[in-house]
N, C-alpha and C positions, 0 to 999 in steps of 0.2 A: 452192387448186385452180387448175388452169391450163386454158387453151383448148387442146383437143386436136384439134379439127376445125372447119372452117368450111364451111357449105353454103348455096348460093343456091337458093331455092325447094325446101327439103327435103321429102322424103316424111315423112308422119306415121304412126307406129305407136303406137297408144295403149298405155300401160303396163298391166301386169296389174292393178294396184290400181285404175286408172281403169275398166277393163273390168268388174271386179267391182262397183265402186261404182255404175256406170251400170246394170248388170244388175239390181241390187237395186231400181232405180227403174223397171224394165221397159223400159229402153232398150238396144238392141244396137248396139255400135260396130263399124265396119268393121275388118278386120285391118290395112288400110293405106289411106291417102289419098295419092295422088300429089301431088307438089309443083306448085302453081299458085296463082293468086290466091284460090281457094276453100278452100285448105288451112289448117287451124288453126294451123300453125307460121309462117304468114306468109312474108314475102319472104326472110328470112335466119335462120340459126341458128348460134350459137356453142356447140359441145358442150364440156362441162366434165368434165375428167378421164376416167375410165373409166365414169362413171355414165350414167344415162339423162337427167340434168339438162342443161338448155340455157338460154341466153339467146336468146329468139326473138321474132319479130314476131307479129302476129295479124291475122286478118281480122275480129275481134270486139273493137274498141277499148274497148267498155264493160266487157269482162271484165278489163281491166288493174286490178290491185290487189285482185281478188276471188279467192276460193278456187276458181278454175276449172280449175287445172292440178294436176299431181301433183308439185309442187316446182320447176317451171320458173319463169323470170323472163320475163314478157311485156312487150313494148314496142310502141309504135306502129311500123308498118312503116318509115316514113321515119326514125325514130330508130335502129332496129336496122340499117338499111342504112348509115347514117352510122358507127355503131359498128363494123360489119363491115369497112368500108373503112379504119378507123383502127387496128384491133386486129390484132396478129400472132399466129400460132400460138405456143403456149407462154407467152402473156401471163398474168400472175398475176391471178386474180379473187378479191376478198374480198367475201363477202356478210355483212353485219352485220344483227343483229336490230333 
């Protein structure tokens, strides 16, 4: 997979699977959350291929490594900012199990 887009303070649109999962828990997610420090995608996002998947920051560092997203890779904001600055568009990304 390759990095196809890079965004600073990205807007967050929850994926359908997450909306359905949270609805079963009685929680209604917003259709969109504008990019800012309170946004779940954090400070930067690297979009992967044509998918909804991203490498992104988070405003909830305790969620890193947890099943909190729908397939995205979360990082501390300061780490994703560093990665964002060093990675170019079309860079190859390998995600290993």
